N, CA, C and O atoms as a Maestro MAE file, in Angstrom:
{
 s_m_m2io_version
 :::
 2.0.0
}

f_m_ct {
 s_m_title
 :::
 protein
 m_atom[320] {
  # First column is atom index #
  i_m_mmod_type
  r_m_x_coord
  r_m_y_coord
  r_m_z_coord
  i_m_residue_number
  s_m_chain_name
  s_m_pdb_residue_name
  s_m_pdb_atom_name
  i_m_atomic_number
  :::
  1 25 86.727 98.343 76.109 1 A "MET " " N  " 7
  2 3 86.198 97.799 77.333 1 A "MET " " CA " 6
  3 2 87.244 97.982 78.435 1 A "MET " " C  " 6
  4 15 88.413 97.639 78.262 1 A "MET " " O  " 8
  5 25 86.808 98.518 79.550 2 A "GLU " " N  " 7
  6 3 87.715 98.760 80.677 2 A "GLU " " CA " 6
  7 2 87.945 97.476 81.459 2 A "GLU " " C  " 6
  8 15 87.011 96.729 81.750 2 A "GLU " " O  " 8
  9 25 89.193 97.238 81.791 3 A "ARG " " N  " 7
  10 3 89.546 96.032 82.533 3 A "ARG " " CA " 6
  11 2 89.170 96.209 84.001 3 A "ARG " " C  " 6
  12 15 89.494 97.228 84.610 3 A "ARG " " O  " 8
  13 25 88.495 95.230 84.560 4 A "GLN " " N  " 7
  14 3 88.072 95.274 85.961 4 A "GLN " " CA " 6
  15 2 89.200 94.786 86.864 4 A "GLN " " C  " 6
  16 15 89.897 93.832 86.520 4 A "GLN " " O  " 8
  17 25 89.388 95.435 88.024 5 A "PRO " " N  " 7
  18 3 90.431 94.971 88.942 5 A "PRO " " CA " 6
  19 2 90.104 93.593 89.502 5 A "PRO " " C  " 6
  20 15 88.941 93.205 89.614 5 A "PRO " " O  " 8
  21 25 91.148 92.876 89.845 6 A "SER " " N  " 7
  22 3 90.992 91.564 90.464 6 A "SER " " CA " 6
  23 2 91.908 91.493 91.674 6 A "SER " " C  " 6
  24 15 92.685 92.413 91.927 6 A "SER " " O  " 8
  25 25 91.818 90.422 92.407 7 A "ARG " " N  " 7
  26 3 92.691 90.235 93.564 7 A "ARG " " CA " 6
  27 2 94.127 90.050 93.095 7 A "ARG " " C  " 6
  28 15 94.379 89.430 92.062 7 A "ARG " " O  " 8
  29 25 95.047 90.583 93.848 8 A "SER " " N  " 7
  30 3 96.466 90.401 93.565 8 A "SER " " CA " 6
  31 2 96.923 89.066 94.154 8 A "SER " " C  " 6
  32 15 96.270 88.506 95.034 8 A "SER " " O  " 8
  33 25 98.042 88.576 93.660 9 A "SER " " N  " 7
  34 3 98.564 87.336 94.225 9 A "SER " " CA " 6
  35 2 100.088 87.352 94.211 9 A "SER " " C  " 6
  36 15 100.721 87.967 93.352 9 A "SER " " O  " 8
  37 25 100.647 86.661 95.184 10 A "MET " " N  " 7
  38 3 102.090 86.494 95.277 10 A "MET " " CA " 6
  39 2 102.361 85.044 95.641 10 A "MET " " C  " 6
  40 15 101.806 84.520 96.608 10 A "MET " " O  " 8
  41 25 103.206 84.410 94.871 11 A "THR " " N  " 7
  42 3 103.587 83.029 95.140 11 A "THR " " CA " 6
  43 2 105.089 83.001 95.394 11 A "THR " " C  " 6
  44 15 105.885 83.375 94.533 11 A "THR " " O  " 8
  45 25 105.459 82.553 96.581 12 A "ILE " " N  " 7
  46 3 106.864 82.366 96.932 12 A "ILE " " CA " 6
  47 2 107.138 80.866 96.825 12 A "ILE " " C  " 6
  48 15 106.367 80.056 97.339 12 A "ILE " " O  " 8
  49 25 108.218 80.501 96.169 13 A "TYR " " N  " 7
  50 3 108.553 79.084 96.031 13 A "TYR " " CA " 6
  51 2 110.065 78.907 96.158 13 A "TYR " " C  " 6
  52 15 110.844 79.842 95.973 13 A "TYR " " O  " 8
  53 25 110.445 77.680 96.479 14 A "GLN " " N  " 7
  54 3 111.858 77.360 96.667 14 A "GLN " " CA " 6
  55 2 112.350 76.551 95.479 14 A "GLN " " C  " 6
  56 15 111.700 75.606 95.032 14 A "GLN " " O  " 8
  57 25 113.517 76.949 94.979 15 A "ARG " " N  " 7
  58 3 114.132 76.222 93.869 15 A "ARG " " CA " 6
  59 2 115.643 76.244 94.082 15 A "ARG " " C  " 6
  60 15 116.254 77.312 94.140 15 A "ARG " " O  " 8
  61 25 116.233 75.069 94.197 16 A "GLY " " N  " 7
  62 3 117.668 74.976 94.381 16 A "GLY " " CA " 6
  63 2 118.162 75.580 95.684 16 A "GLY " " C  " 6
  64 15 119.292 76.065 95.747 16 A "GLY " " O  " 8
  65 25 117.350 75.562 96.714 17 A "GLY " " N  " 7
  66 3 117.760 76.085 98.011 17 A "GLY " " CA " 6
  67 2 117.475 77.569 98.207 17 A "GLY " " C  " 6
  68 15 117.601 78.073 99.323 17 A "GLY " " O  " 8
  69 25 117.094 78.278 97.148 18 A "TRP " " N  " 7
  70 3 116.790 79.695 97.262 18 A "TRP " " CA " 6
  71 2 115.305 79.913 97.031 18 A "TRP " " C  " 6
  72 15 114.608 79.032 96.528 18 A "TRP " " O  " 8
  73 25 114.830 81.089 97.401 19 A "TYR " " N  " 7
  74 3 113.415 81.421 97.278 19 A "TYR " " CA " 6
  75 2 113.208 82.425 96.148 19 A "TYR " " C  " 6
  76 15 113.994 83.355 95.970 19 A "TYR " " O  " 8
  77 25 112.143 82.218 95.399 20 A "TYR " " N  " 7
  78 3 111.792 83.066 94.267 20 A "TYR " " CA " 6
  79 2 110.322 83.445 94.386 20 A "TYR " " C  " 6
  80 15 109.572 82.846 95.157 20 A "TYR " " O  " 8
  81 25 109.921 84.453 93.609 21 A "ALA " " N  " 7
  82 3 108.545 84.924 93.705 21 A "ALA " " CA " 6
  83 2 107.955 85.220 92.334 21 A "ALA " " C  " 6
  84 15 108.643 85.674 91.419 21 A "ALA " " O  " 8
  85 25 106.666 84.951 92.222 22 A "ASN " " N  " 7
  86 3 105.844 85.395 91.106 22 A "ASN " " CA " 6
  87 2 104.798 86.321 91.710 22 A "ASN " " C  " 6
  88 15 104.143 85.959 92.688 22 A "ASN " " O  " 8
  89 25 104.637 87.500 91.145 23 A "VAL " " N  " 7
  90 3 103.692 88.485 91.672 23 A "VAL " " CA " 6
  91 2 102.800 88.954 90.545 23 A "VAL " " C  " 6
  92 15 103.268 89.232 89.441 23 A "VAL " " O  " 8
  93 25 101.491 89.041 90.834 24 A "GLN " " N  " 7
  94 3 100.544 89.553 89.854 24 A "GLN " " CA " 6
  95 2 99.700 90.633 90.504 24 A "GLN " " C  " 6
  96 15 99.089 90.413 91.550 24 A "GLN " " O  " 8
  97 25 99.669 91.797 89.880 25 A "GLY " " N  " 7
  98 3 98.900 92.923 90.397 25 A "GLY " " CA " 6
  99 2 97.443 92.860 89.971 25 A "GLY " " C  " 6
  100 15 97.031 91.959 89.241 25 A "GLY " " O  " 8
  101 25 96.677 93.825 90.436 26 A "CYS " " N  " 7
  102 3 95.233 93.808 90.208 26 A "CYS " " CA " 6
  103 2 94.850 94.063 88.751 26 A "CYS " " C  " 6
  104 15 93.753 93.684 88.341 26 A "CYS " " O  " 8
  105 25 95.710 94.687 87.963 27 A "PHE " " N  " 7
  106 3 95.405 94.925 86.556 27 A "PHE " " CA " 6
  107 2 96.300 94.123 85.629 27 A "PHE " " C  " 6
  108 15 96.456 94.468 84.457 27 A "PHE " " O  " 8
  109 25 96.889 93.054 86.149 28 A "GLY " " N  " 7
  110 3 97.712 92.179 85.330 28 A "GLY " " CA " 6
  111 2 99.191 92.493 85.379 28 A "GLY " " C  " 6
  112 15 99.986 91.734 84.824 28 A "GLY " " O  " 8
  113 25 99.598 93.581 86.018 29 A "GLY " " N  " 7
  114 3 101.024 93.880 86.136 29 A "GLY " " CA " 6
  115 2 101.693 92.917 87.097 29 A "GLY " " C  " 6
  116 15 101.014 92.165 87.796 29 A "GLY " " O  " 8
  117 25 102.994 92.931 87.139 30 A "GLY " " N  " 7
  118 3 103.733 92.074 88.052 30 A "GLY " " CA " 6
  119 2 104.945 91.486 87.362 30 A "GLY " " C  " 6
  120 15 105.406 92.007 86.346 30 A "GLY " " O  " 8
  121 25 105.449 90.424 87.902 31 A "TYR " " N  " 7
  122 3 106.652 89.804 87.374 31 A "TYR " " CA " 6
  123 2 106.733 88.369 87.857 31 A "TYR " " C  " 6
  124 15 105.966 87.948 88.722 31 A "TYR " " O  " 8
  125 25 107.675 87.618 87.284 32 A "SER " " N  " 7
  126 3 107.852 86.235 87.721 32 A "SER " " CA " 6
  127 2 109.335 85.908 87.794 32 A "SER " " C  " 6
  128 15 110.151 86.459 87.056 32 A "SER " " O  " 8
  129 25 109.660 85.002 88.699 33 A "GLY " " N  " 7
  130 3 111.020 84.519 88.835 33 A "GLY " " CA " 6
  131 2 111.975 85.437 89.568 33 A "GLY " " C  " 6
  132 15 113.189 85.284 89.434 33 A "GLY " " O  " 8
  133 25 111.469 86.384 90.335 34 A "ALA " " N  " 7
  134 3 112.340 87.304 91.073 34 A "ALA " " CA " 6
  135 2 112.967 86.585 92.267 34 A "ALA " " C  " 6
  136 15 112.293 85.820 92.957 34 A "ALA " " O  " 8
  137 25 114.235 86.828 92.507 35 A "HIS " " N  " 7
  138 3 114.915 86.245 93.662 35 A "HIS " " CA " 6
  139 2 114.358 86.907 94.925 35 A "HIS " " C  " 6
  140 15 114.452 88.124 95.087 35 A "HIS " " O  " 8
  141 25 113.777 86.096 95.820 36 A "ALA " " N  " 7
  142 3 113.157 86.627 97.036 36 A "ALA " " CA " 6
  143 2 114.059 86.483 98.249 36 A "ALA " " C  " 6
  144 15 113.781 87.095 99.280 36 A "ALA " " O  " 8
  145 25 115.121 85.706 98.170 37 A "GLY " " N  " 7
  146 3 116.030 85.568 99.295 37 A "GLY " " CA " 6
  147 2 116.650 84.186 99.366 37 A "GLY " " C  " 6
  148 15 116.246 83.251 98.676 37 A "GLY " " O  " 8
  149 25 117.650 84.100 100.232 38 A "ASP " " N  " 7
  150 3 118.345 82.828 100.426 38 A "ASP " " CA " 6
  151 2 117.819 82.051 101.624 38 A "ASP " " C  " 6
  152 15 118.052 80.847 101.738 38 A "ASP " " O  " 8
  153 25 117.112 82.736 102.516 39 A "THR " " N  " 7
  154 3 116.575 82.118 103.732 39 A "THR " " CA " 6
  155 2 115.084 82.403 103.826 39 A "THR " " C  " 6
  156 15 114.583 83.303 103.152 39 A "THR " " O  " 8
  157 25 114.365 81.645 104.656 40 A "PRO " " N  " 7
  158 3 112.941 81.935 104.842 40 A "PRO " " CA " 6
  159 2 112.700 83.357 105.366 40 A "PRO " " C  " 6
  160 15 111.713 83.994 104.996 40 A "PRO " " O  " 8
  161 25 113.588 83.849 106.214 41 A "GLU " " N  " 7
  162 3 113.427 85.189 106.767 41 A "GLU " " CA " 6
  163 2 113.574 86.257 105.678 41 A "GLU " " C  " 6
  164 15 112.821 87.231 105.654 41 A "GLU " " O  " 8
  165 25 114.536 86.073 104.787 42 A "GLN " " N  " 7
  166 3 114.697 87.021 103.684 42 A "GLN " " CA " 6
  167 2 113.489 86.979 102.751 42 A "GLN " " C  " 6
  168 15 113.033 88.018 102.273 42 A "GLN " " O  " 8
  169 25 112.978 85.791 102.497 43 A "ALA " " N  " 7
  170 3 111.793 85.662 101.650 43 A "ALA " " CA " 6
  171 2 110.579 86.303 102.320 43 A "ALA " " C  " 6
  172 15 109.732 86.884 101.641 43 A "ALA " " O  " 8
  173 25 110.489 86.202 103.645 44 A "ALA " " N  " 7
  174 3 109.380 86.819 104.370 44 A "ALA " " CA " 6
  175 2 109.438 88.336 104.265 44 A "ALA " " C  " 6
  176 15 108.412 88.982 104.049 44 A "ALA " " O  " 8
  177 25 110.625 88.908 104.417 45 A "VAL " " N  " 7
  178 3 110.782 90.361 104.288 45 A "VAL " " CA " 6
  179 2 110.418 90.793 102.876 45 A "VAL " " C  " 6
  180 15 109.740 91.804 102.692 45 A "VAL " " O  " 8
  181 25 110.860 90.039 101.884 46 A "PHE " " N  " 7
  182 3 110.516 90.327 100.495 46 A "PHE " " CA " 6
  183 2 108.998 90.305 100.315 46 A "PHE " " C  " 6
  184 15 108.427 91.215 99.715 46 A "PHE " " O  " 8
  185 25 108.348 89.264 100.838 47 A "ALA " " N  " 7
  186 3 106.899 89.126 100.694 47 A "ALA " " CA " 6
  187 2 106.162 90.288 101.357 47 A "ALA " " C  " 6
  188 15 105.207 90.817 100.790 47 A "ALA " " O  " 8
  189 25 106.588 90.682 102.533 48 A "LEU " " N  " 7
  190 3 105.917 91.790 103.215 48 A "LEU " " CA " 6
  191 2 106.132 93.107 102.477 48 A "LEU " " C  " 6
  192 15 105.209 93.916 102.378 48 A "LEU " " O  " 8
  193 25 107.319 93.329 101.968 49 A "ARG " " N  " 7
  194 3 107.597 94.555 101.216 49 A "ARG " " CA " 6
  195 2 106.748 94.614 99.942 49 A "ARG " " C  " 6
  196 15 106.129 95.637 99.648 49 A "ARG " " O  " 8
  197 25 106.725 93.525 99.202 50 A "GLU " " N  " 7
  198 3 105.973 93.505 97.958 50 A "GLU " " CA " 6
  199 2 104.467 93.483 98.192 50 A "GLU " " C  " 6
  200 15 103.709 93.972 97.355 50 A "GLU " " O  " 8
  201 25 104.021 92.922 99.317 51 A "SER " " N  " 7
  202 3 102.585 92.950 99.600 51 A "SER " " CA " 6
  203 2 102.121 94.387 99.803 51 A "SER " " C  " 6
  204 15 100.973 94.714 99.501 51 A "SER " " O  " 8
  205 25 102.993 95.243 100.309 52 A "GLY " " N  " 7
  206 3 102.662 96.657 100.430 52 A "GLY " " CA " 6
  207 2 102.464 97.318 99.082 52 A "GLY " " C  " 6
  208 15 101.659 98.240 98.954 52 A "GLY " " O  " 8
  209 25 103.185 96.858 98.080 53 A "ARG " " N  " 7
  210 3 103.070 97.423 96.736 53 A "ARG " " CA " 6
  211 2 101.912 96.833 95.946 53 A "ARG " " C  " 6
  212 15 101.269 97.543 95.173 53 A "ARG " " O  " 8
  213 25 101.637 95.550 96.126 54 A "TYR " " N  " 7
  214 3 100.670 94.877 95.262 54 A "TYR " " CA " 6
  215 2 99.378 94.457 95.957 54 A "TYR " " C  " 6
  216 15 98.317 94.479 95.332 54 A "TYR " " O  " 8
  217 25 99.437 94.081 97.216 55 A "ILE " " N  " 7
  218 3 98.255 93.538 97.881 55 A "ILE " " CA " 6
  219 2 97.553 94.585 98.738 55 A "ILE " " C  " 6
  220 15 96.337 94.748 98.640 55 A "ILE " " O  " 8
  221 25 98.298 95.292 99.571 56 A "SER " " N  " 7
  222 3 97.689 96.276 100.477 56 A "SER " " CA " 6
  223 2 97.055 97.437 99.718 56 A "SER " " C  " 6
  224 15 96.084 98.024 100.194 56 A "SER " " O  " 8
  225 25 97.584 97.772 98.558 57 A "THR " " N  " 7
  226 3 97.046 98.886 97.783 57 A "THR " " CA " 6
  227 2 95.868 98.479 96.904 57 A "THR " " C  " 6
  228 15 95.239 99.333 96.280 57 A "THR " " O  " 8
  229 25 95.567 97.198 96.849 58 A "ASN " " N  " 7
  230 3 94.458 96.706 96.040 58 A "ASN " " CA " 6
  231 2 93.198 96.678 96.891 58 A "ASN " " C  " 6
  232 15 93.174 96.007 97.922 58 A "ASN " " O  " 8
  233 25 92.143 97.392 96.484 59 A "PRO " " N  " 7
  234 3 90.903 97.378 97.275 59 A "PRO " " CA " 6
  235 2 90.306 95.987 97.454 59 A "PRO " " C  " 6
  236 15 89.585 95.741 98.421 59 A "PRO " " O  " 8
  237 25 90.600 95.077 96.530 60 A "LEU " " N  " 7
  238 3 90.088 93.709 96.642 60 A "LEU " " CA " 6
  239 2 91.017 92.802 97.429 60 A "LEU " " C  " 6
  240 15 90.686 91.643 97.682 60 A "LEU " " O  " 8
  241 25 92.187 93.320 97.823 61 A "GLY " " N  " 7
  242 3 93.143 92.522 98.594 61 A "GLY " " CA " 6
  243 2 93.914 91.560 97.722 61 A "GLY " " C  " 6
  244 15 94.050 91.765 96.516 61 A "GLY " " O  " 8
  245 25 94.416 90.515 98.335 62 A "GLY " " N  " 7
  246 3 95.194 89.527 97.604 62 A "GLY " " CA " 6
  247 2 95.642 88.400 98.497 62 A "GLY " " C  " 6
  248 15 95.314 88.356 99.683 62 A "GLY " " O  " 8
  249 25 96.383 87.502 97.925 63 A "ASP " " N  " 7
  250 3 96.824 86.309 98.630 63 A "ASP " " CA " 6
  251 2 98.330 86.140 98.512 63 A "ASP " " C  " 6
  252 15 98.923 86.451 97.479 63 A "ASP " " O  " 8
  253 25 98.941 85.641 99.586 64 A "ILE " " N  " 7
  254 3 100.342 85.247 99.568 64 A "ILE " " CA " 6
  255 2 100.383 83.738 99.740 64 A "ILE " " C  " 6
  256 15 99.911 83.204 100.745 64 A "ILE " " O  " 8
  257 25 100.940 83.066 98.769 65 A "ILE " " N  " 7
  258 3 101.092 81.619 98.822 65 A "ILE " " CA " 6
  259 2 102.581 81.356 99.001 65 A "ILE " " C  " 6
  260 15 103.397 81.776 98.180 65 A "ILE " " O  " 8
  261 25 102.930 80.662 100.076 66 A "ALA " " N  " 7
  262 3 104.347 80.454 100.390 66 A "ALA " " CA " 6
  263 2 104.531 79.155 101.157 66 A "ALA " " C  " 6
  264 15 103.584 78.634 101.747 66 A "ALA " " O  " 8
  265 25 105.761 78.630 101.148 67 A "PRO " " N  " 7
  266 3 106.059 77.445 101.950 67 A "PRO " " CA " 6
  267 2 105.844 77.729 103.444 67 A "PRO " " C  " 6
  268 15 105.852 78.883 103.873 67 A "PRO " " O  " 8
  269 25 105.656 76.684 104.211 68 A "ALA " " N  " 7
  270 3 105.359 76.818 105.641 68 A "ALA " " CA " 6
  271 2 106.416 77.622 106.388 68 A "ALA " " C  " 6
  272 15 106.076 78.428 107.254 68 A "ALA " " O  " 8
  273 25 107.696 77.417 106.066 69 A "GLU " " N  " 7
  274 3 108.747 78.124 106.796 69 A "GLU " " CA " 6
  275 2 108.730 79.628 106.504 69 A "GLU " " C  " 6
  276 15 109.107 80.427 107.362 69 A "GLU " " O  " 8
  277 25 108.302 80.012 105.319 70 A "VAL " " N  " 7
  278 3 108.199 81.437 104.987 70 A "VAL " " CA " 6
  279 2 106.976 82.036 105.674 70 A "VAL " " C  " 6
  280 15 107.044 83.152 106.191 70 A "VAL " " O  " 8
  281 25 105.864 81.311 105.688 71 A "ARG " " N  " 7
  282 3 104.659 81.796 106.393 71 A "ARG " " CA " 6
  283 2 104.950 81.981 107.875 71 A "ARG " " C  " 6
  284 15 104.502 82.955 108.479 71 A "ARG " " O  " 8
  285 25 105.702 81.048 108.466 72 A "GLU " " N  " 7
  286 3 106.063 81.161 109.878 72 A "GLU " " CA " 6
  287 2 106.935 82.398 110.113 72 A "GLU " " C  " 6
  288 15 106.739 83.123 111.089 72 A "GLU " " O  " 8
  289 25 107.888 82.634 109.226 73 A "ALA " " N  " 7
  290 3 108.750 83.814 109.356 73 A "ALA " " CA " 6
  291 2 107.944 85.103 109.212 73 A "ALA " " C  " 6
  292 15 108.215 86.080 109.911 73 A "ALA " " O  " 8
  293 25 106.954 85.117 108.311 74 A "ILE " " N  " 7
  294 3 106.077 86.289 108.177 74 A "ILE " " CA " 6
  295 2 105.334 86.530 109.478 74 A "ILE " " C  " 6
  296 15 105.245 87.666 109.943 74 A "ILE " " O  " 8
  297 25 104.800 85.470 110.069 75 A "SER " " N  " 7
  298 3 104.089 85.602 111.355 75 A "SER " " CA " 6
  299 2 104.998 86.132 112.444 75 A "SER " " C  " 6
  300 15 104.586 86.971 113.245 75 A "SER " " O  " 8
  301 25 106.240 85.647 112.481 76 A "ASN " " N  " 7
  302 3 107.196 86.109 113.494 76 A "ASN " " CA " 6
  303 2 107.528 87.583 113.312 76 A "ASN " " C  " 6
  304 15 107.649 88.318 114.292 76 A "ASN " " O  " 8
  305 25 107.676 88.017 112.069 77 A "ILE " " N  " 7
  306 3 107.995 89.424 111.819 77 A "ILE " " CA " 6
  307 2 106.800 90.307 112.179 77 A "ILE " " C  " 6
  308 15 106.971 91.352 112.807 77 A "ILE " " O  " 8
  309 25 105.602 89.900 111.790 78 A "LYS " " N  " 7
  310 3 104.413 90.692 112.110 78 A "LYS " " CA " 6
  311 2 104.166 90.750 113.608 78 A "LYS " " C  " 6
  312 15 103.671 91.756 114.117 78 A "LYS " " O  " 8
  313 25 104.506 89.676 114.322 79 A "GLY " " N  " 7
  314 3 104.285 89.616 115.757 79 A "GLY " " CA " 6
  315 2 105.321 90.383 116.564 79 A "GLY " " C  " 6
  316 15 105.104 90.666 117.742 79 A "GLY " " O  " 8
  317 25 106.448 90.722 115.938 80 A "ALA " " N  " 7
  318 3 107.551 91.398 116.659 80 A "ALA " " CA " 6
  319 2 107.231 92.834 116.983 80 A "ALA " " C  " 6
  320 15 108.052 93.529 117.581 80 A "ALA " " O  " 8
  :::
 }
 m_bond[319] {
  # First column is bond index #
  i_m_from
  i_m_to
  i_m_order
  :::
  1 1 2 1
  2 2 3 1
  3 3 4 2
  4 3 5 1
  5 5 6 1
  6 6 7 1
  7 7 8 2
  8 7 9 1
  9 9 10 1
  10 10 11 1
  11 11 12 2
  12 11 13 1
  13 13 14 1
  14 14 15 1
  15 15 16 2
  16 15 17 1
  17 17 18 1
  18 18 19 1
  19 19 20 2
  20 19 21 1
  21 21 22 1
  22 22 23 1
  23 23 24 2
  24 23 25 1
  25 25 26 1
  26 26 27 1
  27 27 28 2
  28 27 29 1
  29 29 30 1
  30 30 31 1
  31 31 32 2
  32 31 33 1
  33 33 34 1
  34 34 35 1
  35 35 36 2
  36 35 37 1
  37 37 38 1
  38 38 39 1
  39 39 40 2
  40 39 41 1
  41 41 42 1
  42 42 43 1
  43 43 44 2
  44 43 45 1
  45 45 46 1
  46 46 47 1
  47 47 48 2
  48 47 49 1
  49 49 50 1
  50 50 51 1
  51 51 52 2
  52 51 53 1
  53 53 54 1
  54 54 55 1
  55 55 56 2
  56 55 57 1
  57 57 58 1
  58 58 59 1
  59 59 60 2
  60 59 61 1
  61 61 62 1
  62 62 63 1
  63 63 64 2
  64 63 65 1
  65 65 66 1
  66 66 67 1
  67 67 68 2
  68 67 69 1
  69 69 70 1
  70 70 71 1
  71 71 72 2
  72 71 73 1
  73 73 74 1
  74 74 75 1
  75 75 76 2
  76 75 77 1
  77 77 78 1
  78 78 79 1
  79 79 80 2
  80 79 81 1
  81 81 82 1
  82 82 83 1
  83 83 84 2
  84 83 85 1
  85 85 86 1
  86 86 87 1
  87 87 88 2
  88 87 89 1
  89 89 90 1
  90 90 91 1
  91 91 92 2
  92 91 93 1
  93 93 94 1
  94 94 95 1
  95 95 96 2
  96 95 97 1
  97 97 98 1
  98 98 99 1
  99 99 100 2
  100 99 101 1
  101 101 102 1
  102 102 103 1
  103 103 104 2
  104 103 105 1
  105 105 106 1
  106 106 107 1
  107 107 108 2
  108 107 109 1
  109 109 110 1
  110 110 111 1
  111 111 112 2
  112 111 113 1
  113 113 114 1
  114 114 115 1
  115 115 116 2
  116 115 117 1
  117 117 118 1
  118 118 119 1
  119 119 120 2
  120 119 121 1
  121 121 122 1
  122 122 123 1
  123 123 124 2
  124 123 125 1
  125 125 126 1
  126 126 127 1
  127 127 128 2
  128 127 129 1
  129 129 130 1
  130 130 131 1
  131 131 132 2
  132 131 133 1
  133 133 134 1
  134 134 135 1
  135 135 136 2
  136 135 137 1
  137 137 138 1
  138 138 139 1
  139 139 140 2
  140 139 141 1
  141 141 142 1
  142 142 143 1
  143 143 144 2
  144 143 145 1
  145 145 146 1
  146 146 147 1
  147 147 148 2
  148 147 149 1
  149 149 150 1
  150 150 151 1
  151 151 152 2
  152 151 153 1
  153 153 154 1
  154 154 155 1
  155 155 156 2
  156 155 157 1
  157 157 158 1
  158 158 159 1
  159 159 160 2
  160 159 161 1
  161 161 162 1
  162 162 163 1
  163 163 164 2
  164 163 165 1
  165 165 166 1
  166 166 167 1
  167 167 168 2
  168 167 169 1
  169 169 170 1
  170 170 171 1
  171 171 172 2
  172 171 173 1
  173 173 174 1
  174 174 175 1
  175 175 176 2
  176 175 177 1
  177 177 178 1
  178 178 179 1
  179 179 180 2
  180 179 181 1
  181 181 182 1
  182 182 183 1
  183 183 184 2
  184 183 185 1
  185 185 186 1
  186 186 187 1
  187 187 188 2
  188 187 189 1
  189 189 190 1
  190 190 191 1
  191 191 192 2
  192 191 193 1
  193 193 194 1
  194 194 195 1
  195 195 196 2
  196 195 197 1
  197 197 198 1
  198 198 199 1
  199 199 200 2
  200 199 201 1
  201 201 202 1
  202 202 203 1
  203 203 204 2
  204 203 205 1
  205 205 206 1
  206 206 207 1
  207 207 208 2
  208 207 209 1
  209 209 210 1
  210 210 211 1
  211 211 212 2
  212 211 213 1
  213 213 214 1
  214 214 215 1
  215 215 216 2
  216 215 217 1
  217 217 218 1
  218 218 219 1
  219 219 220 2
  220 219 221 1
  221 221 222 1
  222 222 223 1
  223 223 224 2
  224 223 225 1
  225 225 226 1
  226 226 227 1
  227 227 228 2
  228 227 229 1
  229 229 230 1
  230 230 231 1
  231 231 232 2
  232 231 233 1
  233 233 234 1
  234 234 235 1
  235 235 236 2
  236 235 237 1
  237 237 238 1
  238 238 239 1
  239 239 240 2
  240 239 241 1
  241 241 242 1
  242 242 243 1
  243 243 244 2
  244 243 245 1
  245 245 246 1
  246 246 247 1
  247 247 248 2
  248 247 249 1
  249 249 250 1
  250 250 251 1
  251 251 252 2
  252 251 253 1
  253 253 254 1
  254 254 255 1
  255 255 256 2
  256 255 257 1
  257 257 258 1
  258 258 259 1
  259 259 260 2
  260 259 261 1
  261 261 262 1
  262 262 263 1
  263 263 264 2
  264 263 265 1
  265 265 266 1
  266 266 267 1
  267 267 268 2
  268 267 269 1
  269 269 270 1
  270 270 271 1
  271 271 272 2
  272 271 273 1
  273 273 274 1
  274 274 275 1
  275 275 276 2
  276 275 277 1
  277 277 278 1
  278 278 279 1
  279 279 280 2
  280 279 281 1
  281 281 282 1
  282 282 283 1
  283 283 284 2
  284 283 285 1
  285 285 286 1
  286 286 287 1
  287 287 288 2
  288 287 289 1
  289 289 290 1
  290 290 291 1
  291 291 292 2
  292 291 293 1
  293 293 294 1
  294 294 295 1
  295 295 296 2
  296 295 297 1
  297 297 298 1
  298 298 299 1
  299 299 300 2
  300 299 301 1
  301 301 302 1
  302 302 303 1
  303 303 304 2
  304 303 305 1
  305 305 306 1
  306 306 307 1
  307 307 308 2
  308 307 309 1
  309 309 310 1
  310 310 311 1
  311 311 312 2
  312 311 313 1
  313 313 314 1
  314 314 315 1
  315 315 316 2
  316 315 317 1
  317 317 318 1
  318 318 319 1
  319 319 320 2
  :::
 }
}
């Protein structure tokens, strides 16, 4: 049976003052616990880079779940 694609997801979270990420691709690939950065801006750059690999290339799209300060930094980078 062929596996059907699903939406990709990325979760950025803070632990001990640093940011980490769990990423899941459309066919179940991905990783968990990757260091995403020490600041919200670094985590935002990480999220945008990885969204190009996992979310933008998925025909069904995906979601980025992140703390408010990281979402704000993503908006600032996209708006620049």
